[in-house]
N, C-alpha and C positions, 0 to 999 in steps of 0.2 A: 349265388350269392341269392338270397331270395328277394324280391321287390318287392311284391304284394302278392295277395289270395283276395279272391273277391268271389263269393259264391265257388262256383267251380270251376274257376278261372285260378291261374297261379302266372307269374312272371316270374321268369330266373337270369341271371346274367351267368355266364359262363366265361372262364376262360381256359388255353390250354396251351401249353407250351408249344414251342417250334418242333416240328418231326413227332408229332403226340399222335395216337392213332386210337381212335373208338372202333373197336370192333363192331361186329354185325351184331343188332339186338332191336327189338320192339318193346314198345310201351304197351301193353294189354290195357290200359284203365286211363290212356290220355291221346288226343289229338294234339299235332304243336305244331307250332310255324316258329322255323328257325330263322332270325333275323342278324347277319352278320354284322357286326360292328368294324371289325378293324381285321385284317391278314389276308392270309392264303390258306386256302382248304380245296379238296377234291371231295365232294357230298355226292354219296348215293343213296337211292331208296329203290322199292320194289315193293311190291304187296305179299309175296312170301318168298323164302328161302327155294332158290332155285330158279329163280324167273330173271331173265335179262335185267338188270339194272339201269334205271335211269341216274346219268349225273350230271352235276352241275359244277364249276370250279369255281369256288369264292376268290377275287379280287379287288382292286379297290375300285374297279366299275362297277362293281355288284355287291358293292357294302350298301345294306338299308335293304336288301331287295330279299322276299320272304320265299323260303323253302316248304311247303307243307310237306308234312308226314301225317298222313289220315292213322286213326287208331291201329293200332296190331301190324302197319308196315314195317318191315325190315328196313335199318337204315345202318349206316357206317360212315365212318370219315376220316381223312390224313389230314393234318395241319402241313402245309409247307415248311420248307427249313429257315426259310429266310426271316417269318414274322411270325409271332403268335397268332391266337386265333382267339377274339373277342366276340360274343355273341350273347341275344336274349333268345330264350327259350320261353316263347308265352304259350299254354296250352289247357286245352280246355277238357275236362274230367268229366270220365263216364257218371251218368247221375247215380246215386247212393254210394260210391265212392267217396273218400274222405282226402280231399286234395292234401300230397304232400309235396315231394318233388321228384322231378324227371330220374334221380338217381336212385331213387326208392322203386318204383313203376317199371324196374329194367328188367328184360328178357330177354337171355344170349340167345341169337340163332343156332 
């Protein structure tokens, strides 16, 4: 669900059910900040496919902490089996690109 669009910025709220997995992908036209609001998940990111990823585990103690994904970086995550995951995706879009949704700027890795 899109909360707002302002210039080259967008904010969306995402809901992912328990056990859901988002496969490795990138967003070539946006740099994002993921902010978990609720749930458990393992979040991974790396500058390119084949490079050892950095991993962050989202738990209640890490709710509301930003996870930065620079433009074009590969990232993926798996939601825990006990709770769904709710997060805000705050995106800064590349100049000259009309902001839409992270779902539209999705490039499988």
